[in-house]
N, C-alpha and C positions, 0 to 999 in steps of 0.2 A: 683670124679671129679677133675681135676688140679685146684689147687686154682688160679694159674694165669689166667687160662682161664675163671673161674668164675668171678674173678674182672675185666676181660675186659669184659665180658657181662654185668655186673653191669654199667660200663661206656659207653657200648654202649647205656644203656637205658638213662642213665643220657645225654647223647649229644642227642640223638633224641629227649628227652622233651624239651632241652633248646634251641635245633636249630628251632623246629616247624617241624622238619620230622617226629615226631610221630603223630601230628595233619594230615600231609599230607598221611603218611601210612592208618591211620583210614580211610580216604577219599578212598583211593584206594582200600581197602578192601570193603567198601560200594559198590563200582562198581560191583565187582565180587559177592559179597553176592546177590545184587539185581537182577543179570541175573538169579538166581537159576539152572545155570547150573554148571555142575560137568567138572573140567579140570583136565588135569593130571600135569601141572603146571602152578604156579599162580606167575606171574612175577613181580618184585617191583623194582623201580629205587630210591635210594636212594644217595642224595647230599650230600657229605662231605667237609669240610673244615680241610685239614690236620692239620694246624696250631692249631686251636681250639681243635682237637683229641689229640694232642701231648702235650697242656697244661694241658688237663684232665689225660692222662695217656699215658705216652713216649713209652710204650710198645706196645700198641694198635696202636699208631700212625707209630710206627716202622713196625707194620703188615700189615697196611694199604698200606705204600708205597714201602714195599719189598715182602710183602707176600700176594697178594691182594685175591688170592683164598682163602686162610685158612681166612683171615680177614672177607670175605662173608660168610664162614660157620658160624663164631661166630654171625654177624649179622641176620644170616638165623636163627639159635637157637633162638635168644632173638626175632625175630617177629613170629616164629611159638607159642612161649609162650604167647605172646601179643593176637594172634589172639583167642587161646583157652582159655585165661583166661577172655577177652571181649567177646568172642563169635562174632568176627568177620565175618567170613566164616563158615556158617554151612555145607557146602559141603567138607571142607578140612580134611584129614584123616592123613596125614602123613607129618612129617617135611621133608623129599624128594621132596614132591610137590612144595615147595617154592624155589624159583629162585631171587636171589638177584643181582642185578647189581648195583656195587658202582661208583660213578662218581665224582672223587675230583675235587674241583673246581679249584685247582691249583696245582703245584709241587714247591718244594723249588728250587728258582734260583743258582742250582749249578750245574757243569760241571756234575756232576755223574747222574744227571736226565735229562741231553740233548742227545739227539740221534740223531747223523749227518748221515744223508743218504749218506753222500760221504767219512765218515771216515771208517778205518779199523784199528782193526777187529770190526766187527759188533757183537753186544752181544744179540744174538736173544734166548739164553735159560734161562735167567734169571728167566721170567714169571713175571715181575714186571713192574709198571707204569714207562713209559718214555714220555718226551716231545719232538716234532720234528716239523720241517716247511718243506714247499717245496710248488711246484707247480702243480697242476692237470694237466697231460699232456693225460689220457685217463679215459674214464668212461662207465662202463657197463650198461646194462638196468638191471632193479631191477627184481629180482628173488625171488622164495621162498626157505626158508630152514626148518630145525626141530628145533625149539626152544626146545620141550621136548618132550618125547612119553612114554606110559604105556606099560610095558611088565608083561605077566603072565607066571608063569610056565606050562607047558604041563602036568605035574605030578599032577592028582586031589586031592590027598591026602596031597599035599605039601600045607604048609601054605600061600606060595607066588604065589598061583594059583587063587588068589582072592585079592581085595582092590588095594590099591595103594602102595604097597611094592618095587617094582622094576620100577624106574623112572629114565630114562636117561635124562640128561640136557645138553644142548650144553656148551662145554667150550672154551675160546678164542683160536683161532688157527685151532680147531678142524674141521674136514671134514666131510661132512654128513655120511658117513660109521662109523665115531665112535660115533655117536648118534645112528643111526638104521641100523641094518643089521640083517641078518639072524642067526648066529653063536654065539648068546649071549647064556651062560649057568646059571642056577640059583645056586646063591652062597650057597643056603642051601642043595639041594639034587643032584647039577650037572645035572640034566635034563635040555633039550632044553628050551630056553624062545621064547616065541611067543608074537610080538607086538599086541595090542587092537586098531586096526587103527581109531577107531572111538574117540578116545581120543589123537590122533595125535596132537600137537599144532604147527602151521606154523608162521613164521614171514618173514619179507622182508629184501633180502640181497642185496647189492650192492659193486662190485668188482670196485676198483679205483686204477691207477697207479699215484704216485705221484714222483717228483724227486726235487734235491736239488736245490734251485734258483741260484745257481751258474752257472747253465746251459744256463742262459740268457746272460752271460759274452761270453760263448762260441758259442753262435749263433749270436753274432753281427758281425761276419766277420771279425774284427778289433777291438783290443783292446789294450789300454795302459797297462795293466795289462798282465806281460808276465809270471805269475805263472803257473805251472802245477797243474792241479787236477784231481781226478778220480770220475766220476759222473755216477750212476747207478738209474736206475727207481727202484720204490718201490712198492710192493702191499699194499694196504689197504682194509680191509673189514669194511664196513659200515652197520650196521643192525637195524632192526626196525625204530627206531624214526629217526634214523641219515640217513636213505636212504634218497636220493636226497637233502641233505644239502650241497653238495657241489656243485660248477660250472666249468666246465672245463675252464682251463687258470687262474683261481684265486690263490692267494697265499694263503694258511691257515696255522695255528699253533694248532697241534692236541696233545692230551694224550691218550695214548694207551698202549696194551702190547703186545710186539714181539713174534712172534711165528714162527714155522716151519711147512709149509705145505708141504705134500708130493703127487704128482700125477703122478702115475707110477714110472719110473726110474728118473723122475725128482723133485727136493726138491727146494721149493720155500720160501725164507724167509719173513715174512709179517708183518703187524702189525692192531691187532683187536683194531678197533677205540673205544675210550670209550668218547671223547667231541671233537668238532670240534669249532673252532674259527677264522673268517676272519682276517688275519694277515694285521695290518696296521703299516708302519715305523713311529718309534718314532721322527727321526732325524728330528732337525729344520731345516730350509735353512735361510742363509743369504747372504749378499752382501760383497763382499771383498772393503777394502778402495779404491783401485783403480776405482772401479765400482762407489763408492759413489762421488767420487771427480770429475769423468766424469760427472755424473748425473749434480752436481753443476755449473759445466766449461758450460754446455749445456742449462741451465735453462731457456736462453733468448728465446729460440724457441721450439715449439714443435715438430719439424722435426729433430731436429740435433743428438739428443742423438741415435736414431735408426740408422742413417746416419752413425754415427761415429761407432756405434756397427756392421754394415754389411760392412762398410769398413774394419776393422781389424779381423773382425772374421775369424776363421780356418786359420791364418797367418801360422800355422805349415804345412798347406797342400798346401796353394795357397798363392800367394803374397798379401799383403794389397792393395785395390783398386781395384782387380779383381774381377769379378763374383759377382758385388754386388748387382745387382737386383736379383740374384739367392739367394747369402746369405742372403739376408732379407726374401725372401720369406720362406727360411729354418728355419731363425729364428722364423718367424711368426707361421710356422706348429708347431714347437717345442714347443711354450709356448700354443698353442692351443690343448693340449693333457690332457686327465682325464679320469678317469673311470666311469664317470655318463651315464646313459642311454641315457638321452638327449642331449649330450654334442654337442658342435660346431666343427664339424670336418673340417679339411683343406688340401685335396690332392693336389700333384704336380706333374705334369708330364712335362717333360724335354726335348726339341727339341734339339739335338746337335750334333756335329760329333766328339768333344772332349772327347770319351766316357772314356778315362783313368781318366783322371783329374776329369770329373764330378763323376765317380764311387768312386775315393778317396775322394771328398769332400763328397758326402752323407755318404760313410763308416765312415769318421770321426766323423760327425754330427750325425749318429746314437747313438756313444757312449756318449754322454752326456745325455741320458736319461736311467734311470734303465732298461726299455723295448724298446730297437730298435733291431729290429730282422731284419738280413739279409737272405731272402728268399732263400733256396738252391736249385737249379733247379730241383734236383733228388726227391725233395719231393713233399707234397700238398700245397696249399696255404691256403686251406679250409679245415676243417673236413672232415675224412672220417672214413667208417665202416669195421673192421675185427673183425674175431671171436675170442673170449676170449681165451686166451694161458691157463687159468687155468683148463681146462676140463669141463667147463659146458656147452660149446656149444652156448652161448648165443652172443648178439652183443656186442662191444665194440667201442666206439667212441674214435676215435685217435684226439688228438690236431694237430694244424697246425701253420704256421707260423703267420697267421693272430689272431688265439686265443691267442697265446703265446705273442703277442704284444699288448697285451690289455692294454689301458691306455698309449699308447707310439706310435711306427713307426714301418710300416712293409713295408720294402724297397725290390722290387720285380724284380728289374733290369730293363733289355731291354724288353720293353714290345712287340716289333715286333718278339721275340723269341717264343711267346705262340702260342698255336692253338686256332683255333676259339670258341671251346667249353670253354675254359679255360678263354678267354677273354669275354663271353657271362655271364659265373657266375660271374666275378669280376665286369661286369656293372651292374648285379644285386644286388651285394653287396652293390656297391657305393650308390646306389638308395635307399636300405632299410635298412642297415647297419644290415642285418641278412641273415642268410645262413640255408637252410633246408637239414636235413640228412633223408636219406630215409633207412628204415630198414626192408628188405623183410622178413615177418614173417616165411615162408617155410624154407627159408634157414638157419635161425637162432633158430628154434624149437618154434614158438609163432605162436600162433592160427590166428592173423591177423598181417598186416603191420602197419608200426609205421612210423610217420613225427616228427622228432625232431628239434627243431629250435634253432639254436645257435647264439647268440647276437655277433657281430665284432664291437669291439669299438677301433678301432685304425685308425689312418691317412696312407694312402698308398702314397708311392714315387715311381716313374718308370720313366725311360726316353726312347726316341727312337734315334736309332742311324740314323740321317738323312742320312749320306753316304751310309748305308748299306741299308737303305729302299728304296732309290733311284734307287738302282740297282735289287728290287725284284719285281718292278711293273712301268708299264706307267704312267709317270706323267701327270697330266691334264695341259692342254694348256691354259685354260682360268681362269685366278685369278682375284681377285679384289685387289684394292690397298692395301697393308700391309697385305694380305692373305697369308697363307703359306700352303705347300701340306702336307695334315696328313690323306689322303685318303687311307694310308694303315692300320691305325686303325680305327674302327668301330666310326661312329660320334656320338652316342649317349655314348660311352665310353669315348671319349675324352670330352663330357661335362659332364661326371660323375666325373670327375676329377677338384677340383675347380680350380685351375691356370694351365694355358698352359704356358710355358715358353720357349722362345725362345733365346738359349746361343748363337746364331750368330749374336747379334748386334756387329757393329764396335769395340765397347768399351770392349767387351766381347770376341773377338777371341782370339786364342792362340798368346800370344804377348812376346816379348822379355823377360820382367820380369818373366813370366810362365816358360818359356823356363830355363832361368838362374836358377830359383828356382827348377824345376826339377833335374836338372843337377847336382846342389849342393847338394841336399837331397840324390840323388842316390850314388853320394861318401862318404858323411857323413851323414847318416839317424837321427842322434841324434843332428845333430846341431839346434842350435837357431839362424837362419838367421836373424830375425829382432829384434829391442828392444822391440817392442810391443808384441811379443812373450811371452817376460818374465815378462811384467807388467801385461798381460791377460792370464792366463796360462789357459789351458784346465780346469783345477779344477774349477777355479773360474767361469769359462762360465758354468760348471756343476750346481754349487750352484746357480749360476744367474738364469738359466732357470728353475731350480726347485722352486726358490722364485716366478719368475714371472708367472709361469703356476698356482700357487695356488694363484695367485690374483683373488676377486671376483669383475667383473666390470659390471658397468650398462650403458647402453646409455641414451645419453642426449637429451633432445627433439630436438634440434638443429642437431645434428647428425642424429636422426631417420628421421628426415624431408628431409634431404640431400641424406640420402640413398634412400628413398621411391622416393624421386622425379627424381634421376637418374635412377631408376629402370622403373620407369612408362614411362619416356620420353624413354629410351633405347627400350623398347616393342613396342613403336609407330615407332621409327625410324629403327630399325632391323626388318623389318618384308617384306615379298613378298606376292604377291597375290596367290601363290600356297600352301605354306606351314605355312603361318601366320607369326607369330613372332619367330625369330631364337635364341632370348633368351629363355634358358632352365627355367622351373619352380624355380630351385634349385639356381638361379643367385641371388635372395634376401639373402637367407640362407648363401651364399658364401660371400657376402659383408657385412652382420652383422657378420660374423666370423673373417673376413679380419680387419675389424674395430675395434673389440675386442682384436683380437691378438696384434694388434698394440699399443692400450693402456696398454696392460699388459707388451708389450716390452718397453714400453716408463715410465714403475712403475706407471701407474696412474690407480684410480678405477672408472674412469668416461671415456666413450668414448666422445671425444670432435669432433667438425667439424674437425679439422686437421686430426684426425684418419680416418675419413670417406672420405676424400679427398686422402689419401694414398690407402684406399680400393678401390676407384672407378679407381683411376690411374691403380692398378693393376689388375683389372678384366676388364678394357677398352682393354688394352694391350692383354690382354689373348683373348678377343673377337675379337679384330681385328686379330690375327693371324689364329683365326678358319673361320670369317666371312669376314674379310675385313674390312676396316675404315668406320666410322660413321661421322654422322653429328659434333659430339664433337671433332673428328680430334686429336687425342693425337700423341705426337711423339713416334718414333719406340721405346725408352727406357725411357719413361717418369718420372720413378721416379728417376733415375740418369743418367741426360743427359749429364752430364760431370764430369771428374775426380776431386775427392776432395784429393787436395793437401796441402792445408791451410785454416785458418778460412775464407778467403775472398771469397773461392769458397764455404764455408757453406752459407755464406751471400748471394751470387749468387743463390744459389740453393732455400733458403728460397724465395727469389723475384720471382723466376720461380715458385714456388708452389703455391706463393699466386696469380700468374696471371691464374694459372690453376684454381686455386677455383674459381676466379671471372668469367673464363670461362664456368666453370661448372655450376655455378648460371644462366649464360645466356642461357646455351644449357636447363637447368630445366624450364626457364621462357619461353623459345619457345616452347617446345616439352611436356611440363607438366603443363601447366598454372593452373591447379586446386590446386597445392602443393603451400602453402605459405611458404618461406624462409625468413627471416631476411637478409637483405643484406647491408654489410658495404660499404656505398659510398666512403669513404676514401681509 
């Protein structure tokens, strides 16, 4: 025996004893022994720390990192001796029956151990461990594969015609035919081998498609980063305990062994996954000095900071002071994004005739988030099913814009361009935040049909072209005061969006500054037209939004009472004898989401009454567009009733919002008398 191999075996035993791996191995053996059943293959998972191994023996550490298949054979021989010495599994006969899966806890943080899914050339022949990361864009259903099988020689006089001498075990990247087929021959007498079917060991297998996270930049539709890069989806094999460990749309970091799989004439590079870890960015968010200074300047009022933010936001796309209500709504939606299951969502639907300007504004805003997706009209918004392209014939669930935008924004463009079935599906998703994918069993080789529920955790943005929609249908003649014609879009779908925003207010129309801005940008796209664009750069806004959206905010009792009082009063006021209340059941959630978003945007961790006032005004304005004005009777553009050109304008706005607050309290007292709210008589 090679002295070096013998030394590594001794090191393996020492490491297993010190790390607790030996105790786990004995426990796993007991499960097999207690079953009293003979298996062709006994599978063991051994967790190893490459750093600890390298300290004990550098040669063994090198084997594990660069020759994992040979390292597994060393562990296999040690485990076999341990089983026989300690009589751990009575049924075990040969060393070939032991299958060892080594799972490194980590890999060295060096470039040579990182496998980029977008880099070229791709080293898929080394058969060693690599670390990679990416986003899951497709997932197949779980199917079976052969972990191991027992073969017997057909020549009765051959020693291999009995016992467990001819064992075939799955190797990373190998196809099913590499483990079991009918043309194997005996290595001793060259007679044909025949599988003993009753000893075949099956495991779970799942095929997953993953792609480099850079794909998110390509799907934004507009990006500040002008660099070019190559992106290609990659195939992952998840086996046994790793099946269903991934979720479509999530970002993962994996450790695995690259391999090359041939399916007919097609050759596919893939990774046999060894371990899976949900990727969490380590980057810390912070505020620029200019934002900190602006916050200190506006600290005298709870409304001024967000007003100035909205006023100067996106000055690279539209002039400061234009589209303020829409820009505030966009900022509120941006900070109300996260990947939690029960998150507070804030969807926007915009009624406009300035589609080009609005489209540019929304595209620009998307790029402020890591996951801002502009939905391409040629693809599906929600997951779809197709046949797996690797020859298994099973179903594969394909990701889509809404799933890839997880924890961010999905911008779906002009809502009036979608057909009825797509709008109905969108309405269902807005109500439940889930979508169901139906997989017909007959079509994909399954015994029964399946339904897979996929979570949709994103905010949706869309707009309706007022000029275009008015030509497609006959407008209604009878409108209530303040009501807008949105009959082209189903009523329930309009209610599904958190905010309906009319971009046709007098202060929002295509004005002379917007025209001048557009012309100057057309002549010189890179020009900085305003000083504020240099003071508050796009990168500053990215960092600000990342900081604000990670704030954990709580409702104060005063804000909660104000929101509940307005909600109950509005349900009583907005009702008719036929349909009952016109206020949707989701309105309360929207109010809370708006109030929390305004607190985050104000960089506070407590939702105040002032935040609730802004939330109420925005929602009441939205309800007025849908159903007409109510007894509260807010102005057409209640949050920004006039331009903010200087500090005096901000002071006037504060006075105006205080009057709105007082008017709101009187409205609640009149129509929801059961709610107790502290009023400030001053």
